[in-house]
KOLNUMAR-929535 format. One record per residue (C-alpha): residue number from 1; residue in one letter; x negated, y, z negated. Coordinates in steps of 0.2 Angstrom, whole numbers. Example, Ala and Ser with C-alpha at 12.3 -4.5 7.8 and 13.67 -1.06 7.14 Angstrom:
# KOLNUMAR-929535
   i aa     X     Y     Z
   1  a   -62   -22   -39
   2  s   -68    -5   -36
//
This chain:
# KOLNUMAR-929535
   i aa     X     Y     Z
   1  x  -746   876   -97
   2  x  -733   877   -83
   3  x  -716   885   -84
   4  x  -709   867   -86
   5  x  -719   865  -102
   6  x  -731   852   -95
   7  x  -749   854   -92
   8  x  -756   851   -74
   9  x  -762   833   -79
  10  x  -745   829   -87
  11  x  -736   835   -71
  12  x  -748   824   -60
  13  x  -745   809   -72
  14  x  -726   812   -70
  15  x  -727   808   -52
  16  x  -733   791   -56
  17  x  -743   780   -43
  18  x  -743   787   -25
  19  x  -730   777   -15
  20  x  -719   781     0
  21  x  -705   785   -12
  22  x  -715   799   -21
  23  x  -728   804    -7
  24  x  -719   821    -6
  25  x  -720   825   -25
  26  x  -726   843   -23
  27  x  -737   845   -38
  28  x  -748   830   -34
  29  x  -757   839   -20
  30  x  -755   858   -25
  31  x  -758   857   -43
  32  x  -777   856   -42
  33  x  -779   866   -26
  34  x  -780   883   -35
  35  x  -792   877   -49
  36  x  -811   879   -49
  37  x  -821   864   -42
  38  x  -832   856   -55
  39  x  -850   855   -51
  40  x  -851   837   -59
  41  x  -837   824   -58
  42  x  -835   816   -76
  43  x  -828   798   -74
  44  x  -830   797   -55
  45  x  -835   781   -48
  46  x  -840   788   -31
  47  x  -845   805   -24
  48  x  -836   809    -8
  49  x  -841   821     6
  50  x  -834   825    24
  51  x  -841   815    39
  52  x  -841   830    51
  53  x  -857   840    55
  54  x  -871   840    68
  55  x  -880   824    72
  56  x  -897   823    81
  57  x  -895   812    97
  58  x  -904   810   113
  59  x  -916   825   111
  60  x  -902   837   105
  61  x  -888   839    93
  62  x  -870   833    94
  63  x  -856   840    84
  64  x  -848   825    75
  65  x  -832   823    65
  66  x  -816   813    62
  67  x  -805   812    77
  68  x  -786   808    79
  69  x  -774   805    66
  70  x  -773   791    53
  71  x  -763   785    38
  72  x  -780   785    29
  73  x  -791   799    23
  74  x  -809   795    29
  75  x  -824   801    19
  76  x  -842   797    16
  77  x  -843   789    -1
  78  x  -859   786   -12
  79  x  -857   776   -28
  80  x  -863   785   -44
  81  x  -881   781   -47
  82  x  -884   775   -29
  83  x  -891   784   -14
  84  x  -883   775     1
  85  x  -867   782     8
  86  x  -853   771    16
  87  x  -837   775    24
  88  x  -822   775    13
  89  x  -804   775    20
  90  x  -791   780     7
  91  x  -774   776    12
  92  x  -759   786     7
  93  x  -768   802     3
  94  x  -755   816     7
  95  x  -768   829    14
  96  x  -772   833    31
  97  x  -790   833    38
  98  x  -793   851    32
  99  x  -789   846    15
 100  x  -772   855    14
 101  x  -756   848     7
 102  x  -747   838    20
 103  x  -734   825    13
 104  x  -732   816    29
 105  x  -726   799    22
 106  x  -734   783    18
 107  x  -731   766    25
 108  x  -733   755     9
 109  x  -732   739    19
 110  x  -746   745    31
 111  x  -757   752    16
 112  x  -755   735     7
 113  x  -758   724    21
 114  x  -771   733    32
 115  x  -786   731    20
 116  x  -784   712    20
 117  x  -783   711    39
 118  x  -798   722    41
 119  x  -808   711    28
 120  x  -803   695    38
 121  x  -808   703    54
 122  x  -825   707    47
 123  x  -826   688    42
 124  x  -821   683    60
 125  x  -834   695    67
 126  x  -848   686    57
 127  x  -842   669    63
 128  x  -841   675    81
 129  x  -859   683    80
 130  x  -851   700    84
 131  x  -856   709    68
 132  x  -868   720    78
 133  x  -852   728    86
 134  x  -838   725    73
 135  x  -843   732    56
 136  x  -843   722    39
 137  x  -828   727    29
 138  x  -825   726    10
 139  x  -814   735    -3
 140  x  -819   745   -18
 141  x  -809   755   -31
 142  x  -813   773   -30
 143  x  -810   787   -43
 144  x  -816   804   -37
 145  x  -811   821   -31
 146  x  -808   825   -13
 147  x  -820   839    -8
 148  x  -812   856    -4
 149  x  -795   852   -11
 150  x  -798   846   -29
 151  x  -786   831   -26
 152  x  -789   817   -38
 153  x  -789   799   -32
 154  x  -790   787   -47
 155  x  -793   768   -46
 156  x  -788   769   -27
 157  x  -792   754   -17
 158  x  -802   760    -2
 159  x  -807   751    13
 160  x  -826   752    15
 161  x  -838   750    30
 162  x  -856   755    33
 163  x  -858   772    42
 164  x  -858   769    60
 165  x  -874   771    70
 166  x  -876   785    82
 167  x  -862   796    87
 168  x  -844   793    95
 169  x  -842   793   114
 170  x  -829   807   112
 171  x  -842   818   103
 172  x  -854   815   117
 173  x  -843   819   131
 174  x  -835   834   122
 175  x  -852   841   119
 176  x  -860   837   136
 177  x  -847   834   149
 178  x  -853   825   164
 179  x  -871   826   158
 180  x  -866   813   144
 181  x  -868   800   158
 182  x  -886   801   156
 183  x  -883   792   139
 184  x  -871   779   147
 185  x  -886   773   157
 186  x  -895   766   142
 187  x  -879   755   137
 188  x  -881   737   143
 189  x  -866   731   153
 190  x  -865   716   142
 191  x  -861   727   128
 192  x  -846   734   137
 193  x  -840   717   142
 194  x  -841   711   124
 195  x  -831   726   118
 196  x  -817   724   131
 197  x  -816   705   127
 198  x  -815   709   108
 199  x  -801   722   111
 200  x  -791   711   121
 201  x  -793   696   110
 202  x  -788   706    94
 203  x  -775   716   103
 204  x  -783   733    98
 205  x  -770   748   100
 206  x  -781   763    95
 207  x  -797   761   105
 208  x  -800   778   110
 209  x  -817   786   112
 210  x  -818   793    95
 211  x  -817   775    88
 212  x  -832   769    99
 213  x  -850   774    93
 214  x  -866   772   102
 215  x  -884   773    95
 216  x  -900   779   104
 217  x  -904   761   109
 218  x  -887   759   118
 219  x  -878   748   106
 220  x  -860   750   104
 221  x  -850   749    87
 222  x  -831   748    87
 223  x  -823   756    71
 224  x  -806   760    64
 225  x  -799   743    69
 226  x  -783   744    59
 227  x  -771   744    73
 228  x  -773   726    79
 229  x  -761   712    84
 230  x  -746   721    78
 231  x  -753   729    62
 232  x  -744   746    60
 233  x  -739   746    78
 234  x  -727   731    76
 235  x  -711   736    84
 236  x  -718   751    94
 237  x  -722   740   109
 238  x  -741   740   110
 239  x  -749   723   115
 240  x  -766   731   119
 241  x  -773   749   121
 242  x  -791   752   124
 243  x  -802   764   134
 244  x  -811   748   141
 245  x  -794   741   148
 246  x  -787   749   164
 247  x  -768   751   164
 248  x  -767   754   145
 249  x  -762   770   136
 250  x  -779   773   129
 251  x  -788   771   145
 252  x  -775   783   154
 253  x  -778   795   140
 254  x  -797   797   145
 255  x  -794   796   163
 256  x  -793   814   166
 257  x  -803   828   158
 258  x  -795   843   151
 259  x  -801   857   139
 260  x  -820   857   143
 261  x  -821   838   146
 262  x  -811   834   130
 263  x  -801   819   128
 264  x  -783   824   132
 265  x  -776   818   148
 266  x  -759   820   156
 267  x  -748   808   147
 268  x  -736   804   161
 269  x  -739   799   180
 270  x  -736   814   191
 271  x  -741   827   178
 272  x  -747   844   184
 273  x  -765   845   190
 274  x  -777   843   198
 275  x  -788   838   183
 276  x  -806   833   184
 277  x  -810   815   181
 278  x  -817   810   164
 279  x  -835   803   163
 280  x  -828   791   150
 281  x  -821   781   165
 282  x  -838   773   166
 283  x  -832   762   152
 284  x  -819   753   162
 285  x  -825   735   160
 286  x  -824   732   179
 287  x  -839   744   181
 288  x  -849   732   171
 289  x  -846   715   180
 290  x  -860   707   189
 291  x  -862   712   207
 292  x  -850   704   219
 293  x  -838   699   205
 294  x  -820   705   206
 295  x  -815   700   189
 296  x  -822   693   172
 297  x  -811   677   173
 298  x  -816   665   159
 299  x  -835   671   159
 300  x  -835   676   141
 301  x  -851   679   131
 302  x  -858   663   124
 303  x  -855   664   105
 304  x  -839   674   107
 305  x  -832   660   119
 306  x  -837   647   106
 307  x  -827   656    93
 308  x  -812   658   104
 309  x  -812   639   108
 310  x  -812   636    89
 311  x  -797   648    87
 312  x  -788   640   101
 313  x  -790   622    94
 314  x  -775   614    85
 315  x  -781   620    68
 316  x  -786   637    74
 317  x  -772   647    67
 318  x  -775   639    50
 319  x  -794   643    51
 320  x  -789   661    54
 321  x  -777   661    39
 322  x  -791   654    28
 323  x  -802   669    33
 324  x  -788   681    26
 325  x  -777   685    41
 326  x  -758   685    38
 327  x  -749   670    46
 328  x  -741   680    60
 329  x  -758   688    64
 330  x  -767   671    64
 331  x  -755   663    76
 332  x  -756   678    88
 333  x  -775   677    87
 334  x  -775   659    91
 335  x  -763   661   105
 336  x  -773   675   113
 337  x  -789   665   112
 338  x  -780   650   121
 339  x  -773   661   134
 340  x  -790   669   138
 341  x  -798   652   139
 342  x  -785   645   150
 343  x  -779   659   161
 344  x  -794   671   160
 345  x  -796   690   156
 346  x  -787   698   170
 347  x  -771   687   167
 348  x  -770   691   148
 349  x  -773   710   152
 350  x  -759   710   164
 351  x  -748   700   152
 352  x  -752   713   138
 353  x  -748   727   150
 354  x  -731   720   154
 355  x  -727   716   136
 356  x  -730   734   131
 357  x  -716   746   132
 358  x  -716   758   147
 359  x  -724   773   138
 360  x  -739   761   133
 361  x  -743   755   151
 362  x  -749   764   166
 363  x  -754   760   184
 364  x  -771   752   186
 365  x  -782   764   195
 366  x  -797   759   206
 367  x  -813   759   196
 368  x  -823   775   195
 369  x  -840   772   187
 370  x  -848   789   188
 371  x  -841   807   191
 372  x  -850   822   198
 373  x  -852   839   190
 374  x  -835   844   197
 375  x  -826   829   190
 376  x  -824   820   207
 377  x  -827   801   208
 378  x  -845   798   213
 379  x  -847   779   212
 380  x  -835   765   212
 381  x  -848   753   205
 382  x  -861   756   192
 383  x  -878   761   199
//
């Protein structure tokens, strides 16, 4: 019993369902943190575990783990009685990544709207034959205990995806520095062009290197696609931000290498330096154009181009809505597809840069497609 006369369970029940209004309720996170962890979870639908750890890759090991911040708590989840693990994103869990109490607020509109948009994106990916790069998405109700904290999630609607193949580009470059470029060599240029086109079409605003995975066959996977076409970022002035798209914030973030080739770059033009260039610059889409080409124009991958034509057709927005996109998102998607087909990739990229607020856009640097051991640009074209 507590001094209030309530048991721990009653105190947690008193908080009610977790919403933005009660996300700071102190007992919800702290009550169970000092209790012993149970060896067996009675009544759980899933077993959860952390995603971090070492992964064998390219003849060695790479330290892998969740990067960045998110309004979702991301875990590996295995249904009771099953062996396969998927990735579960649990929105509005008031814990930080170490599992300690961190009531940082919860955007109910984002948490209720984002799962539907992600499921719709998965459906679009199947139709556009890009499911090799954009993962399938579905939802499941999860009742479980978060490892390390004792925090209980009950009947929580989680966004589910398969576990991504390989390791993140961020993990590779942080672990190996310029030597990571040996792994870049196995990635076909058409994979980078497809990824850049998808990010521009869907207005991705969080495509940093922690959200791009590569496997040992050189196949890319784009994860964590919540922040697309104004979802969550609406009102913050982002039209596109991707490590594949020069002149955008996430590209600039990876332009310079700091802290043992880590991801953090000077956030403003004229920041103190010099800083070595980051090997991740090799993912500039311009490094993957055919020899002699100065731009991508309207030369999009075949199945993706056909999908864009369907989106740009008079009933394209209605088609997108039927897949589950909200009406505003469906209309934005149809408009972007039409602009890409009419005006070309570079025109839409520049319009996206100009539509973003100043802190989200940066000068477009010349391409640098490989760096040497000292962090100097070695090649302006892919070799």
